[in-house]
N, C-alpha and C positions, 0 to 999 in steps of 0.2 A: 139748398142752396140754388138757384135760381141761375140755368145760362145766359149769360148776355145775350142783350135784343139782335138780329141780325140786320142789317143796311139791306135794302130792298138792292144795292148795287155787290153786296159781295158776293164773290167768288165760289162756287162751289168747286176743291178738288177730289177728283175723282183718283182713283189708283191706276196707274199705268205700268206697264213692263215696256222695255224696249226689245225690238228683236232684229234679229241678225239678219241682213243684207238678203239671204236665203230663208227666210223662215217658211216658207210655205211651199211645200209638194202640190201636185195638182189636184192631189182630194183634198187636201186641206183649205187652199187655195177655195176652189168650187164649195168646199161647207162654209166655210168665212164666208161666203158673198151670198149664200144660199140658194147655188143656180149645182146645176147637173158639172160632172169633168168635161160632159161630152161642151158644155155649154164655152165651158174653158178652151175647151181643145179648139174647138172655132173660132175663136178669139185668136187664139195665138195663130193656128193657121192661117186667119186672114191679114194678120197686123197689126189687130187692134191691141193687143196684151202681148209685150214682152217677156222671153224667158231672161233669168238672170243665170250665167252669163250664157250667152245666146250660142245655141250648137249646143250644146249638153245637155245632160240631162235634166228634165225641166223643172226647175227651181225657181220660183217668184219671190221679189224683195217687200220690204213693205208698203213701198213706193206702188207698187204694181199692184197689189190688193186694196191702196185705197182709189186706185185707177178702178181695177174689177168693179167695186162696189156704186161707184158711182155711175158706170158705165150700163151694168144691172139694177139703180134705181130709174137711171132716166129712159132706158130700154122699158120698166114695168111701166113708169108714170106716163110715159107719153107715146108708149108704142112705138118709139124712133127705132131706126134701122140702126144696125150698130156699128155702122160707121159714121151717122149723123151720131150717133151719142160718142161714138169717139172723138168726133170732131170737138162737139159741146163741151168736153173735159180737156180737151188742148186747150181750146181757149180760157177755160176756167183755169186751170195753172199759170198758161200764160201771164194771166191779168194779177193770180197772187204773186207771181213772180218777178211781177214788174210794180206792185205796190210795195216790194219787201225791198225791194231795191232803190225806191221813192223812201221807205222811212229810213234805208241806212244812210242816203244821201245826203237827206236834210237833216240827220243824226251830225253826222258831217260838219254840215254846215250851220249847223243852229239854229234853220228854219222851224220855222211854223210850219204843221203840216194845212193841207190844202183840203 
């Protein structure tokens, strides 16, 4: 029996696991970002990354993991300063938030996407 041919528009489903908000400690975040713990430490101390919750033992949320990976990628790809990479990630996150908000409003009002 032959499997049904896949359309070029068929999306692939990946296995995923939801992580708790404090899923990463310093070592786990560094390893997940393919960076050293010192790389993470410097970015926390300069305010580029935040711990969750602040002012307690360093734990990092999955959101911070995504942010750290983006920052590490920008730093490596463009030889970007950590502050500049963080600003760029802030803008990416804001655009994503605004697009979600726009889609939600369009769905409420039945508007076609622009």
